[in-house]
TORNU-601562 format. One record per atom (N, C-alpha, C, O): x, y, z; residue number from 1. Coordinates in steps of 0.2 Angstrom, whole numbers. Layout:
BEGIN
REC    xx    yy    zz   n
REC     X     Y     Z NUM
...
This chain:
BEGIN
REC    xx    yy    zz   n
REC  -350  -311  -317   1
REC  -347  -305  -319   1
REC  -348  -299  -314   1
REC  -344  -295  -313   1
REC  -353  -299  -311   2
REC  -355  -295  -306   2
REC  -350  -295  -300   2
REC  -348  -291  -297   2
REC  -347  -302  -300   3
REC  -343  -303  -295   3
REC  -336  -300  -297   3
REC  -333  -297  -292   3
REC  -334  -300  -303   4
REC  -328  -296  -305   4
REC  -329  -289  -305   4
REC  -324  -286  -303   4
REC  -335  -286  -306   5
REC  -335  -279  -306   5
REC  -335  -277  -298   5
REC  -331  -272  -297   5
REC  -337  -281  -294   6
REC  -337  -279  -287   6
REC  -330  -280  -285   6
REC  -327  -276  -281   6
REC  -327  -285  -287   7
REC  -320  -286  -286   7
REC  -315  -280  -288   7
REC  -311  -278  -284   7
REC  -317  -278  -294   8
REC  -313  -272  -297   8
REC  -314  -266  -293   8
REC  -310  -262  -291   8
REC  -320  -265  -291   9
REC  -322  -259  -287   9
REC  -319  -259  -280   9
REC  -316  -254  -278   9
REC  -319  -265  -278  10
REC  -316  -266  -271  10
REC  -308  -265  -272  10
REC  -305  -262  -267  10
REC  -305  -267  -277  11
REC  -298  -266  -278  11
REC  -296  -259  -279  11
REC  -291  -257  -277  11
REC  -301  -256  -283  12
REC  -300  -249  -284  12
REC  -300  -245  -277  12
REC  -296  -240  -276  12
REC  -305  -246  -273  13
REC  -305  -243  -267  13
REC  -299  -245  -263  13
REC  -297  -240  -259  13
REC  -297  -251  -263  14
REC  -291  -253  -259  14
REC  -285  -249  -262  14
REC  -281  -247  -258  14
REC  -284  -248  -268  15
REC  -279  -244  -271  15
REC  -279  -237  -269  15
REC  -274  -234  -267  15
REC  -285  -234  -269  16
REC  -286  -227  -267  16
REC  -284  -226  -260  16
REC  -281  -222  -258  16
REC  -286  -231  -255  17
REC  -284  -231  -248  17
REC  -277  -231  -248  17
REC  -274  -228  -244  17
REC  -274  -236  -252  18
REC  -267  -237  -251  18
REC  -263  -231  -254  18
REC  -258  -229  -251  18
REC  -266  -227  -259  19
REC  -263  -221  -261  19
REC  -263  -216  -256  19
REC  -258  -212  -255  19
REC  -269  -215  -253  20
REC  -270  -210  -247  20
REC  -265  -212  -242  20
REC  -262  -207  -239  20
REC  -264  -218  -240  21
REC  -260  -220  -235  21
REC  -252  -218  -237  21
REC  -249  -216  -233  21
REC  -251  -219  -243  22
REC  -244  -218  -246  22
REC  -243  -210  -245  22
REC  -238  -208  -243  22
REC  -248  -206  -247  23
REC  -247  -199  -247  23
REC  -246  -197  -240  23
REC  -242  -193  -238  23
REC  -250  -200  -235  24
REC  -250  -198  -228  24
REC  -242  -200  -226  24
REC  -239  -196  -222  24
REC  -240  -206  -227  25
REC  -234  -208  -225  25
REC  -228  -204  -228  25
REC  -223  -202  -225  25
REC  -229  -202  -235  26
REC  -224  -197  -238  26
REC  -224  -191  -235  26
REC  -219  -188  -233  26
REC  -230  -188  -233  27
REC  -230  -181  -230  27
REC  -227  -182  -223  27
REC  -223  -177  -221  27
REC  -228  -187  -219  28
REC  -226  -188  -213  28
REC  -218  -189  -213  28
REC  -214  -186  -209  28
REC  -216  -193  -218  29
REC  -208  -194  -219  29
REC  -205  -187  -221  29
REC  -200  -185  -219  29
REC  -208  -183  -225  30
REC  -206  -176  -227  30
REC  -205  -172  -221  30
REC  -200  -168  -220  30
REC  -210  -172  -217  31
REC  -210  -168  -210  31
REC  -205  -170  -206  31
REC  -201  -166  -203  31
REC  -204  -177  -205  32
REC  -199  -180  -201  32
REC  -192  -178  -204  32
REC  -187  -176  -200  32
REC  -191  -178  -210  33
REC  -185  -176  -213  33
REC  -183  -169  -212  33
REC  -178  -167  -211  33
REC  -189  -164  -213  34
REC  -188  -157  -211  34
REC  -186  -156  -204  34
REC  -181  -152  -203  34
REC  -189  -160  -200  35
REC  -188  -159  -193  35
REC  -181  -161  -191  35
REC  -177  -159  -187  35
REC  -179  -167  -195  36
REC  -172  -170  -194  36
REC  -167  -165  -196  36
REC  -162  -164  -193  36
REC  -169  -161  -202  37
REC  -164  -156  -204  37
REC  -163  -150  -199  37
REC  -158  -148  -198  37
REC  -169  -148  -196  38
REC  -169  -143  -191  38
REC  -164  -145  -185  38
REC  -160  -142  -183  38
REC  -166  -151  -183  39
REC  -162  -154  -177  39
REC  -154  -155  -179  39
REC  -150  -153  -175  39
REC  -153  -157  -185  40
REC  -146  -157  -187  40
REC  -143  -150  -187  40
REC  -137  -150  -185  40
REC  -146  -145  -190  41
REC  -144  -139  -190  41
REC  -143  -136  -183  41
REC  -137  -133  -182  41
REC  -147  -137  -179  42
REC  -147  -135  -172  42
REC  -141  -138  -168  42
REC  -137  -135  -165  42
REC  -140  -145  -170  43
REC  -135  -149  -167  43
REC  -128  -146  -169  43
REC  -123  -146  -166  43
REC  -127  -145  -176  44
REC  -121  -142  -179  44
REC  -120  -135  -176  44
REC  -114  -134  -174  44
REC  -125  -131  -175  45
REC  -124  -125  -172  45
REC  -121  -125  -165  45
REC  -117  -122  -163  45
REC  -124  -130  -161  46
REC  -122  -131  -154  46
REC  -115  -134  -154  46
REC  -111  -132  -149  46
REC  -113  -138  -159  47
REC  -106  -141  -159  47
REC  -101  -135  -160  47
REC   -96  -134  -157  47
REC  -103  -130  -165  48
REC   -99  -125  -167  48
REC   -98  -120  -161  48
REC   -93  -118  -159  48
REC  -104  -119  -157  49
REC  -104  -115  -151  49
REC   -99  -118  -146  49
REC   -95  -114  -143  49
REC  -100  -124  -145  50
REC   -96  -128  -140  50
REC   -88  -127  -142  50
REC   -84  -125  -138  50
REC   -87  -128  -148  51
REC   -80  -127  -151  51
REC   -77  -120  -150  51
REC   -71  -119  -147  51
REC   -81  -115  -151  52
REC   -79  -108  -150  52
REC   -78  -107  -143  52
REC   -73  -103  -141  52
REC   -82  -109  -138  53
REC   -82  -108  -131  53
REC   -75  -112  -129  53
REC   -72  -109  -124  53
REC   -74  -118  -131  54
REC   -68  -121  -129  54
REC   -62  -117  -131  54
REC   -57  -116  -127  54
REC   -62  -114  -137  55
REC   -56  -110  -139  55
REC   -55  -104  -135  55
REC   -50  -102  -133  55
REC   -61  -101  -133  56
REC   -61   -95  -129  56
REC   -58   -97  -122  56
REC   -55   -93  -119  56
REC   -60  -103  -120  57
REC   -58  -105  -113  57
REC   -50  -106  -113  57
REC   -47  -104  -108  57
REC   -48  -109  -119  58
REC   -40  -110  -119  58
REC   -37  -103  -119  58
REC   -32  -102  -116  58
REC   -40   -98  -123  59
REC   -37   -91  -123  59
REC   -37   -88  -116  59
REC   -32   -85  -114  59
REC   -42   -89  -113  60
REC   -43   -86  -106  60
REC   -38   -89  -101  60
REC   -35   -86   -97  60
REC   -37   -95  -102  61
REC   -32   -99   -98  61
REC   -25   -96   -99  61
REC   -21   -95   -95  61
REC   -23   -95  -106  62
REC   -17   -92  -108  62
REC   -16   -85  -105  62
REC   -11   -84  -102  62
REC   -21   -81  -105  63
REC   -21   -75  -102  63
REC   -20   -75   -95  63
REC   -16   -71   -92  63
REC   -23   -80   -91  64
REC   -23   -81   -84  64
REC   -15   -82   -82  64
REC   -12   -80   -78  64
REC   -13   -87   -86  65
REC    -6   -89   -85  65
REC    -1   -84   -86  65
REC     4   -83   -82  65
REC    -2   -80   -91  66
REC     2   -74   -93  66
REC     2   -69   -87  66
REC     7   -66   -85  66
REC    -4   -67   -85  67
REC    -5   -63   -80  67
REC    -2   -65   -73  67
REC     1   -61   -69  67
REC    -3   -71   -72  68
REC     0   -74   -66  68
REC     8   -73   -66  68
REC    11   -72   -61  68
REC    11   -74   -72  69
REC    18   -73   -73  69
REC    20   -66   -72  69
REC    25   -65   -68  69
REC    16   -62   -75  70
REC    18   -55   -74  70
REC    17   -52   -66  70
REC    21   -49   -64  70
REC    12   -55   -63  71
REC    11   -54   -56  71
REC    17   -56   -52  71
REC    19   -52   -47  71
REC    19   -62   -53  72
REC    25   -65   -50  72
REC    31   -60   -51  72
REC    35   -59   -46  72
REC    32   -58   -57  73
REC    38   -54   -59  73
REC    37   -47   -55  73
REC    42   -45   -53  73
REC    31   -44   -55  74
REC    30   -38   -52  74
REC    32   -39   -44  74
REC    35   -34   -41  74
REC    29   -44   -41  75
REC    31   -45   -34  75
REC    38   -46   -33  75
REC    41   -43   -28  75
REC    42   -49   -37  76
REC    49   -50   -36  76
REC    52   -43   -37  76
REC    57   -41   -33  76
REC    50   -39   -41  77
REC    53   -32   -42  77
REC    51   -28   -36  77
REC    55   -25   -33  77
REC    45   -29   -33  78
REC    43   -25   -27  78
REC    47   -27   -21  78
REC    49   -23   -17  78
REC    48   -34   -21  79
REC    52   -36   -15  79
REC    59   -34   -15  79
REC    62   -32   -10  79
REC    62   -34   -21  80
REC    69   -32   -22  80
REC    69   -24   -21  80
REC    74   -22   -18  80
REC    64   -21   -23  81
REC    64   -13   -22  81
REC    63   -12   -14  81
REC    66    -7   -12  81
REC    59   -16   -11  82
REC    58   -15    -4  82
REC    65   -16     0  82
REC    66   -13     5  82
REC    68   -21    -2  83
REC    75   -23     1  83
REC    79   -17     0  83
REC    83   -15     5  83
REC    79   -14    -6  84
REC    84    -8    -7  84
REC    81    -2    -4  84
REC    85     3    -3  84
REC    75    -2    -2  85
REC    72     4     1  85
REC    73     4     9  85
REC    70     8    12  85
REC    76    -1    11  86
REC    77    -1    19  86
REC    80     5    21  86
REC    78     8    26  86
REC    85     7    18  87
REC    88    14    20  87
REC    84    19    19  87
REC    84    24    23  87
REC    80    19    13  88
REC    75    25    12  88
REC    70    25    18  88
REC    68    30    20  88
REC    68    19    20  89
REC    63    19    26  89
REC    66    22    32  89
REC    62    25    36  89
REC    72    20    33  90
REC    75    23    39  90
REC    76    31    38  90
REC    75    35    43  90
REC    77    33    32  91
REC    78    40    31  91
REC    71    44    32  91
REC    71    49    34  91
REC    66    40    30  92
REC    59    43    30  92
REC    58    43    38  92
REC    55    48    40  92
REC    60    38    42  93
REC    58    38    49  93
REC    62    44    52  93
REC    60    48    56  93
REC    68    45    50  94
REC    72    51    53  94
REC    69    57    51  94
REC    69    62    55  94
REC    67    58    45  95
REC    64    64    43  95
REC    57    65    47  95
REC    56    71    49  95
REC    54    60    48  96
REC    48    61    53  96
REC    50    63    60  96
REC    47    68    63  96
REC    55    60    62  97
REC    58    62    69  97
REC    60    70    69  97
REC    59    73    73  97
REC    63    72    63  98
REC    66    79    63  98
REC    60    83    63  98
REC    60    88    66  98
REC    55    81    59  99
REC    48    85    58  99
REC    45    86    65  99
REC    43    91    67  99
REC    45    80    69 100
REC    42    81    76 100
REC    46    85    80 100
REC    44    89    84 100
REC    53    84    80 101
REC    57    88    84 101
REC    57    96    82 101
REC    57   100    87 101
REC    56    97    76 102
REC    55   104    74 102
REC    48   107    77 102
REC    48   113    79 102
REC    43   103    76 103
REC    37   106    79 103
REC    37   106    87 103
REC    35   111    90 103
REC    41   102    90 104
REC    42   102    97 104
REC    46   109    99 104
REC    45   112   104 104
REC    51   110    95 105
REC    55   116    96 105
REC    51   122    95 105
REC    52   127    99 105
REC    47   122    90 106
REC    42   128    89 106
REC    38   129    95 106
REC    36   135    97 106
REC    35   124    97 107
REC    31   124   103 107
REC    35   127   109 107
REC    32   131   113 107
REC    41   124   110 108
REC    45   127   116 108
REC    46   134   115 108
REC    46   138   120 108
REC    48   136   108 109
REC    49   143   107 109
REC    43   148   109 109
REC    44   153   112 109
REC    37   145   107 110
REC    31   149   108 110
REC    30   149   116 110
REC    28   155   118 110
REC    31   144   119 111
REC    31   144   127 111
REC    36   149   130 111
REC    34   152   134 111
REC    42   149   127 112
REC    47   153   130 112
REC    45   160   129 112
REC    46   165   133 112
REC    43   162   123 113
REC    41   169   121 113
REC    35   171   126 113
REC    35   177   128 113
REC    30   166   127 114
REC    25   168   132 114
REC    28   169   139 114
REC    26   174   142 114
REC    33   165   141 115
REC    35   166   148 115
REC    40   172   148 115
REC    39   176   153 115
REC    43   174   142 116
REC    47   180   142 116
REC    42   186   143 116
REC    44   191   146 116
REC    37   186   139 117
REC    32   191   139 117
REC    29   192   147 117
REC    28   197   149 117
REC    28   186   150 118
REC    25   186   157 118
REC    31   189   161 118
REC    29   193   166 118
REC    37   187   160 119
REC    42   190   164 119
REC    43   197   163 119
REC    44   201   168 119
REC    43   200   157 120
REC    43   207   156 120
REC    38   210   159 120
REC    39   216   162 120
REC    32   208   159 121
REC    26   211   162 121
REC    27   211   170 121
REC    26   216   173 121
REC    30   206   173 122
REC    31   205   180 122
REC    37   210   182 122
REC    36   213   187 122
REC    42   210   177 123
REC    47   215   179 123
REC    45   222   179 123
REC    47   226   183 123
REC    41   224   174 124
REC    38   231   174 124
REC    34   232   180 124
REC    34   237   183 124
REC    30   227   182 125
REC    26   228   188 125
REC    31   229   194 125
REC    29   233   199 125
REC    36   225   195 126
REC    41   225   200 126
REC    44   232   200 126
REC    45   235   205 126
REC    46   235   194 127
REC    49   241   194 127
REC    44   247   196 127
REC    46   251   200 127
REC    38   246   194 128
REC    33   251   196 128
REC    32   251   203 128
REC    32   256   207 128
REC    32   245   206 129
REC    31   244   213 129
REC    37   247   217 129
REC    36   250   222 129
REC    43   246   214 130
REC    49   248   217 130
REC    49   256   217 130
REC    51   259   222 130
REC    47   259   212 131
REC    46   266   212 131
REC    41   269   217 131
REC    42   274   220 131
REC    36   265   217 132
REC    31   267   222 132
REC    34   267   229 132
REC    33   271   233 132
REC    37   261   230 133
REC    40   260   237 133
REC    45   266   238 133
REC    46   269   244 133
REC    49   267   233 134
REC    54   273   234 134
REC    51   279   235 134
REC    53   283   239 134
REC    46   281   232 135
REC    43   287   233 135
REC    39   288   240 135
REC    39   293   243 135
REC    37   282   242 136
REC    34   282   248 136
REC    39   282   254 136
REC    38   286   259 136
REC    45   279   252 137
REC    51   280   257 137
REC    53   287   257 137
REC    55   290   263 137
REC    53   291   252 138
REC    55   298   251 138
REC    50   302   256 138
REC    52   306   259 138
REC    44   300   255 139
REC    39   304   259 139
REC    40   303   266 139
REC    40   307   270 139
REC    41   296   268 140
REC    42   295   275 140
REC    49   298   277 140
REC    49   300   283 140
REC    54   298   273 141
REC    60   300   275 141
REC    60   308   276 141
REC    63   311   281 141
REC    56   311   271 142
REC    56   318   272 142
REC    52   320   278 142
REC    53   325   282 142
REC    47   316   280 143
REC    43   317   286 143
REC    48   316   292 143
REC    47   319   298 143
REC    52   310   292 144
REC    56   309   297 144
REC    62   314   298 144
REC    64   315   304 144
REC    64   317   292 145
REC    69   322   293 145
REC    67   328   297 145
REC    70   331   300 145
REC    61   329   296 146
REC    58   335   299 146
REC    58   333   307 146
REC    59   337   311 146
REC    57   326   308 147
REC    57   324   315 147
REC    64   324   318 147
REC    66   326   324 147
REC    69   321   314 148
REC    76   321   316 148
REC    80   323   311 148
REC    82   319   306 148
REC    82   329   312 149
REC    86   332   307 149
REC    94   330   308 149
REC    96   330   313 149
REC    97   327   302 150
REC   104   326   302 150
REC   105   319   306 150
REC   111   318   308 150
REC   101   314   306 151
REC   103   308   310 151
REC   106   304   305 151
REC   104   302   299 151
REC   113   302   306 152
REC   117   299   301 152
REC   115   292   299 152
REC   117   289   294 152
REC   112   288   304 153
REC   111   281   302 153
REC   105   280   297 153
REC   105   275   293 153
REC   100   285   297 154
REC    95   285   293 154
REC    97   286   285 154
REC    95   282   281 154
REC   102   290   285 155
REC   105   291   278 155
REC   109   285   275 155
REC   108   283   269 155
REC   112   282   279 156
REC   116   276   277 156
REC   111   270   276 156
REC   113   267   271 156
REC   106   269   280 157
REC   102   264   278 157
REC    98   265   272 157
REC    97   260   268 157
REC    96   271   270 158
REC    93   273   264 158
REC    98   271   258 158
REC    96   268   253 158
REC   104   273   259 159
REC   109   272   253 159
REC   110   264   252 159
REC   110   262   247 159
REC   110   260   257 160
REC   111   253   257 160
REC   104   250   253 160
REC   105   245   249 160
REC    99   252   255 161
REC    93   250   252 161
REC    93   251   244 161
REC    91   247   240 161
REC    95   257   242 162
REC    95   259   235 162
REC   100   254   232 162
REC    99   252   226 162
REC   106   253   235 163
REC   111   249   232 163
REC   108   242   231 163
REC   109   238   226 163
REC   105   239   236 164
REC   102   232   236 164
REC    97   232   230 164
REC    96   227   226 164
REC    93   237   229 165
REC    88   237   224 165
REC    91   237   217 165
REC    89   234   212 165
REC    96   241   216 166
REC    99   242   209 166
REC   103   235   208 166
REC   103   233   202 166
REC   105   232   213 167
REC   109   225   212 167
REC   103   220   211 167
REC   104   215   207 167
REC    98   220   214 168
REC    92   216   212 168
REC    90   216   205 168
REC    88   211   202 168
REC    89   222   203 169
REC    87   224   196 169
REC    92   221   191 169
REC    89   219   185 169
REC    98   220   192 170
REC   103   218   187 170
REC   102   210   187 170
REC   106   207   184 170
């Protein structure tokens, strides 16, 4: 009988060990199932994200194609407008030439005005010097008249000089 009691105790301890083992395995299985659920949720989330990114990529490709078409249309418009503006380009060039000619004309006018001013100044100086020469000649002639009263050639030469001066001034 003691053998039976020992046998029963042994089997009870074996059952307890087996129950502990079952509990451990059950807990481990539950943990694995929880981890598996998390992995499954992450995988589903990644799949959804991939799908969303693919849709976005398709949309961006459509936008790119549309933008490329618009760009080609705009280039065609610009090229046709550029062909039409050939005359406008020439008129712009002519306008630039006119502007340049106008500025050159203004510069020439300024140079002419400066030369005219210089000429007027020199004419005034010539006139002043002629008057000085004339007054000096009068002094000399009055002194020479005292020396030779009534000499006819001196009078004629003075008259000729005066005529030449007035002709020169004109």
